[in-house]
LODOKOL-576209 format. One record per atom (N, C-alpha, C): x negated, y, z negated; residue in one letter; residue number from 1. Coordinates in pm, whole numbers, plus 50000, padded with zeros to 5 digits. Example, Ala and Ser with C-alpha at 12.3 -4.5 7.8 and 13.67 -1.06 7.14 Angstrom:
2
ATOM       X       Y       Z   residu   num
ATOM   48681   49431   49220        A     1
ATOM   48770   49550   49220        A     1
ATOM   48680   49670   49220        A     1
ATOM   48715   49775   49292        S     2
ATOM   48633   49894   49286        S     2
ATOM   48710   50003   49213        S     2
This chain:
95
ATOM       X       Y       Z   residu   num
ATOM   58824   25503   83416        M     1
ATOM   58825   25556   83554        M     1
ATOM   58702   25521   83621        M     1
ATOM   58705   25479   83757        E     2
ATOM   58603   25441   83837        E     2
ATOM   58510   25568   83872        E     2
ATOM   58384   25541   83890        Q     3
ATOM   58288   25643   83927        Q     3
ATOM   58320   25701   84062        Q     3
ATOM   58327   25833   84070        L     4
ATOM   58351   25895   84198        L     4
ATOM   58222   25928   84265        L     4
ATOM   58217   25897   84400        L     5
ATOM   58090   25913   84475        L     5
ATOM   58103   26043   84554        L     5
ATOM   58177   26158   84500        A     6
ATOM   58192   26273   84571        A     6
ATOM   58203   26382   84460        A     6
ATOM   58176   26500   84502        T     7
ATOM   58189   26616   84396        T     7
ATOM   58316   26667   84392        T     7
ATOM   58390   26642   84501        R     8
ATOM   58536   26694   84510        R     8
ATOM   58642   26571   84515        R     8
ATOM   58761   26601   84468        S     9
ATOM   58857   26495   84482        S     9
ATOM   58996   26555   84505        S     9
ATOM   59087   26479   84554        V    10
ATOM   59224   26521   84593        V    10
ATOM   59319   26416   84570        V    10
ATOM   59436   26433   84540        S    11
ATOM   59535   26308   84530        S    11
ATOM   59588   26301   84671        S    11
ATOM   59637   26173   84685        I    12
ATOM   59692   26143   84824        I    12
ATOM   59810   26236   84851        I    12
ATOM   59887   26278   84747        T    13
ATOM   60008   26368   84761        T    13
ATOM   59957   26501   84816        T    13
ATOM   59841   26551   84755        E    14
ATOM   59797   26688   84794        E    14
ATOM   59750   26676   84940        E    14
ATOM   59677   26565   84983        L    15
ATOM   59622   26546   85109        L    15
ATOM   59739   26544   85203        L    15
ATOM   59846   26473   85180        K    16
ATOM   59955   26476   85265        K    16
ATOM   60023   26607   85288        K    16
ATOM   60018   26692   85182        R    17
ATOM   60085   26825   85195        R    17
ATOM   60014   26913   85295        R    17
ATOM   59875   26902   85279        N    18
ATOM   59815   27008   85365        N    18
ATOM   59668   26951   85390        N    18
ATOM   59655   26851   85488        P    19
ATOM   59527   26798   85522        P    19
ATOM   59418   26893   85570        P    19
ATOM   59474   26984   85657        T    20
ATOM   59387   27080   85708        T    20
ATOM   59313   27181   85613        T    20
ATOM   59390   27211   85510        A    21
ATOM   59329   27312   85413        A    21
ATOM   59233   27222   85317        A    21
ATOM   59261   27095   85293        I    22
ATOM   59161   27013   85219        I    22
ATOM   59030   26991   85293        I    22
ATOM   59054   26964   85432        I    23
ATOM   58928   26960   85502        I    23
ATOM   58846   27086   85508        I    23
ATOM   58905   27198   85525        A    24
ATOM   58845   27331   85526        A    24
ATOM   58773   27361   85388        A    24
ATOM   58848   27326   85276        Q    25
ATOM   58791   27354   85145        Q    25
ATOM   58675   27264   85117        Q    25
ATOM   58667   27146   85185        A    26
ATOM   58559   27054   85151        A    26
ATOM   58424   27102   85192        A    26
ATOM   58419   27197   85284        S    27
ATOM   58292   27269   85332        S    27
ATOM   58193   27170   85374        S    27
ATOM   58238   27067   85444        G    28
ATOM   58137   26961   85494        G    28
ATOM   58093   26864   85398        G    28
ATOM   58161   26855   85275        E    29
ATOM   58112   26757   85181        E    29
ATOM   58222   26641   85178        E    29
ATOM   58186   26530   85117        A    30
ATOM   58289   26418   85103        A    30
ATOM   58379   26455   85001        A    30
ATOM   58508   26404   85020        V    31
ATOM   58609   26430   84924        V    31
ATOM   58673   26286   84887        V    31
ATOM   58678   26260   84750        A    32
ATOM   58742   26136   84706        A    32
ATOM   58888   26153   84714        A    32
ATOM   58957   26065   84774        V    33
ATOM   59108   26059   84781        V    33
ATOM   59156   25972   84674        V    33
ATOM   59227   26020   84575        L    34
ATOM   59273   25943   84456        L    34
ATOM   59411   25896   84471        L    34
ATOM   59432   25784   84417        N    35
ATOM   59565   25723   84409        N    35
ATOM   59582   25681   84266        N    35
ATOM   59677   25744   84189        H    36
ATOM   59682   25725   84042        H    36
ATOM   59551   25734   83972        H    36
ATOM   59479   25846   84006        N    37
ATOM   59345   25876   83938        N    37
ATOM   59242   25776   83963        N    37
ATOM   59251   25700   84074        R    38
ATOM   59149   25602   84108        R    38
ATOM   59112   25631   84254        R    38
ATOM   58987   25617   84293        P    39
ATOM   58950   25639   84433        P    39
ATOM   59012   25540   84528        P    39
ATOM   59089   25592   84620        A    40
ATOM   59142   25504   84722        A    40
ATOM   59075   25508   84858        A    40
ATOM   59015   25623   84876        A    41
ATOM   58935   25638   85001        A    41
ATOM   58847   25766   84992        A    41
ATOM   58759   25779   85091        Y    42
ATOM   58676   25896   85090        Y    42
ATOM   58695   25966   85227        Y    42
ATOM   58705   26092   85225        L    43
ATOM   58717   26168   85343        L    43
ATOM   58590   26237   85368        L    43
ATOM   58525   26197   85489        I    44
ATOM   58396   26275   85511        I    44
ATOM   58398   26332   85651        I    44
ATOM   58317   26421   85662        P    45
ATOM   58310   26499   85788        P    45
ATOM   58267   26407   85909        P    45
ATOM   58325   26437   86025        A    46
ATOM   58292   26345   86137        A    46
ATOM   58140   26339   86168        A    46
ATOM   58065   26447   86164        D    47
ATOM   57916   26438   86195        D    47
ATOM   57851   26350   86085        D    47
ATOM   57893   26357   85966        L    48
ATOM   57839   26275   85860        L    48
ATOM   57863   26118   85891        L    48
ATOM   57986   26099   85933        Y    49
ATOM   58027   25966   85966        Y    49
ATOM   57942   25896   86080        Y    49
ATOM   57920   25991   86184        V    50
ATOM   57846   25956   86305        V    50
ATOM   57695   25927   86262        V    50
ATOM   57645   26010   86179        R    51
ATOM   57498   25981   86131        R    51
ATOM   57485   25859   86044        R    51
ATOM   57591   25833   85959        Q    52
ATOM   57581   25703   85880        Q    52
ATOM   57597   25587   85977        Q    52
ATOM   57683   25594   86067        M    53
ATOM   57700   25474   86162        M    53
ATOM   57572   25456   86238        M    53
ATOM   57503   25559   86281        A    54
ATOM   57371   25542   86351        A    54
ATOM   57273   25488   86254        A    54
ATOM   57264   25532   86136        Q    55
ATOM   57173   25469   86036        Q    55
ATOM   57203   25331   86005        Q    55
ATOM   57324   25296   85999        L    56
ATOM   57360   25151   85975        L    56
ATOM   57327   25070   86088        L    56
ATOM   57351   25118   86215        E    57
ATOM   57309   25038   86328        E    57
ATOM   57159   25019   86333        E    57
ATOM   57082   25129   86295        T    58
ATOM   56933   25128   86304        T    58
ATOM   56883   25014   86195        T    58
ATOM   56950   25019   86092        A    59
ATOM   56918   24915   85972        A    59
ATOM   56944   24777   86018        A    59
ATOM   57050   24754   86090        R    60
ATOM   57093   24629   86146        R    60
ATOM   56984   24579   86252        R    60
ATOM   56948   24674   86338        L    61
ATOM   56845   24635   86441        L    61
ATOM   56711   24608   86372        L    61
ATOM   56677   24678   86278        R    62
ATOM   56547   24652   86203        R    62
ATOM   56550   24511   86144        R    62
ATOM   56665   24476   86078        E    63
ATOM   56675   24342   86023        E    63
ATOM   56674   24237   86128        E    63
ATOM   56728   24258   86248        A    64
ATOM   56717   24162   86351        A    64
ATOM   56585   24142   86407        A    64
ATOM   56505   24256   86411        I    65
ATOM   56369   24251   86466        I    65
ATOM   56288   24178   86361        I    65
ATOM   56305   24203   86234        A    66
ATOM   56224   24138   86125        A    66
ATOM   56255   23990   86130        A    66
ATOM   56383   23946   86158        A    67
ATOM   56418   23810   86152        A    67
ATOM   56359   23746   86267        A    67
ATOM   56352   23816   86376        G    68
ATOM   56285   23752   86496        G    68
ATOM   56142   23743   86488        G    68
ATOM   56070   23837   86421        R    69
ATOM   55935   23825   86391        R    69
ATOM   55900   23700   86311        R    69
ATOM   55983   23666   86217        N    70
ATOM   55970   23544   86122        N    70
ATOM   56025   23437   86184        N    70
ATOM   56077   23417   86304        D    71
ATOM   56122   23301   86365        D    71
ATOM   56013   23223   86420        D    71
ATOM   55976   23106   86377        P    72
ATOM   55866   23029   86422        P    72
ATOM   55883   22973   86565        P    72
ATOM   56009   22963   86605        N    73
ATOM   56047   22915   86732        N    73
ATOM   56142   23003   86805        N    73
ATOM   56089   23112   86859        P    74
ATOM   56165   23233   86933        P    74
ATOM   56230   23169   87050        P    74
ATOM   56346   23224   87091        A    75
ATOM   56406   23172   87200        A    75
ATOM   56326   23178   87327        A    75
ATOM   56248   23289   87343        I    76
ATOM   56151   23303   87450        I    76
ATOM   56015   23341   87397        I    76
ATOM   55921   23253   87418        P    77
ATOM   55789   23280   87356        P    77
ATOM   55734   23413   87416        P    77
ATOM   55663   23487   87336        A    78
ATOM   55604   23612   87365        A    78
ATOM   55508   23600   87490        A    78
ATOM   55429   23495   87490        E    79
ATOM   55341   23477   87605        E    79
ATOM   55412   23472   87731        E    79
ATOM   55537   23403   87739        Q    80
ATOM   55611   23403   87859        Q    80
ATOM   55660   23537   87903        Q    80
ATOM   55703   23621   87803        I    81
ATOM   55743   23758   87838        I    81
ATOM   55630   23838   87886        I    81
ATOM   55520   23829   87819        F    82
ATOM   55403   23914   87869        F    82
ATOM   55360   23867   88012        F    82
ATOM   55362   23738   88040        A    83
ATOM   55328   23691   88176        A    83
ATOM   55427   23745   88276        A    83
ATOM   55553   23740   88244        E    84
ATOM   55658   23791   88339        E    84
ATOM   55635   23952   88364        E    84
ATOM   55616   24027   88253        L    85
ATOM   55586   24162   88270        L    85
ATOM   55461   24191   88346        L    85
ATOM   55359   24120   88317        T    86
ATOM   55237   24135   88401        T    86
ATOM   55259   24112   88552        T    86
ATOM   55335   24005   88580        A    87
ATOM   55361   23977   88725        A    87
ATOM   55442   24087   88781        A    87
ATOM   55533   24145   88720        V    88
ATOM   55619   24256   88761        V    88
ATOM   55535   24376   88785        V    88
ATOM   55447   24408   88694        I    89
ATOM   55360   24526   88706        I    89
ATOM   55267   24503   88831        I    89
ATOM   55213   24380   88845        E    90
ATOM   55125   24365   88967        E    90
ATOM   55194   24367   89086        E    90
ATOM   55308   24315   89095        Q    91
ATOM   55398   24323   89214        Q    91
ATOM   55425   24469   89241        Q    91
ATOM   55466   24549   89154        T    92
ATOM   55504   24694   89171        T    92
ATOM   55382   24773   89214        T    92
ATOM   55259   24736   89164        A    93
ATOM   55141   24808   89202        A    93
ATOM   55105   24779   89354        A    93
ATOM   55150   24667   89401        R    94
ATOM   55116   24630   89544        R    94
ATOM   55209   24702   89643        R    94
ATOM   55309   24753   89593        M    95
ATOM   55414   24822   89690        M    95
ATOM   55368   24962   89729        M    95
């Protein structure tokens, strides 16, 4: 049997019979959904899913930033960006 990554489990048949009760009994924890005693899916609370998606997006952005820092030939040199920002700041100050 595969390792379950949840403290609770339910068969697909049980989930089909009464999904509302299964969700209520989960008390905000993940539930492994089993098919022939093997995990077929995991049922997780919506707020946990949202947090995990946000963490995943943050990790992707960090990887992209790290890759950009290591790029010896960035698409736009930092000096150009700073010069443009300085020009905008000076123009705004004159208004």
